[in-house]
N, C-alpha and C positions, 0 to 999 in steps of 0.2 A: 504494500500500500504506500510505503514511503516513496517508491518510484512511480507506481501506477496512478495514484490519486493523492498527491501530497496535500492538497487543500482540504480533503476530507480528514486526513490525519491531523492537520493543524486545527480543524474544527473540534475534533475529539480532544486534543490536548488543551485547547482553550476552555472547553467545558470543564475538564478535570482541574485545570489551573484555578478557575473561578470557584469551583466547588470546594477545593481544599483551602483556598484563601478565605472563603466565607467561614468554613469550619474553624480555621485558626483564629480568625477575628472574633468569633463567638466564644471560643474557649478562653481566649486571652482576656475577655471581659470578666471572667470569674477567677482565673488564677494565671500565674506565670510559672511555667515549669522550669526545672533546673537545666534542661536541655531538650532539644527536639531532634529526632533522627528521622530523616526521610530517605528511603531507599527505593530503588527501582530494580526490577529483575531484567537487566539488560545484557546478561551473559548466561551462557549455559555450559557448565562444567569447565571448559578450557578456552572458550573464545567468545568474543562479543557478538551480539546479533545485529548490531548497527555500527557503522563507521564512526570514528571520532568527529568527522565533519557533520554527519547527520545528528549526532548527539548535541553538538554545539548549535546547529541550526534549528533543530526541533525542540530540544529539551532544556538547554541551558537558560533561555529566557524565562521559562516557567520556574526552574529551580532558583534562579536569581530573584524572581518576584517573591517566592515563598521565603527565601532568606531575608529579604527586606522586612516582611511581616514579622518574622521571628526576632530580628534585631531591633526593630522599632517597638516591639512589645516589651523589650527589656530582658529577654532571655540571655543569661550570661554566656559569653563566648568562651570556648575552650582553648 
């Protein structure tokens, strides 16, 4: 799908980005955790399923936005 229909993938990522950002915003209204760990299953056993360029192009903007939410909420950095 990253090659065949990248706009559809971007739409799905955008939904997930907004959904998680909303959850973080709501949670941070009630408490600030000691840390936040966000992981993606982007590899299987011994190799990545997407290239570094695809990761930067498709996922890094979303991870960066979530990182901003976490930092702005006052979660301590490690």
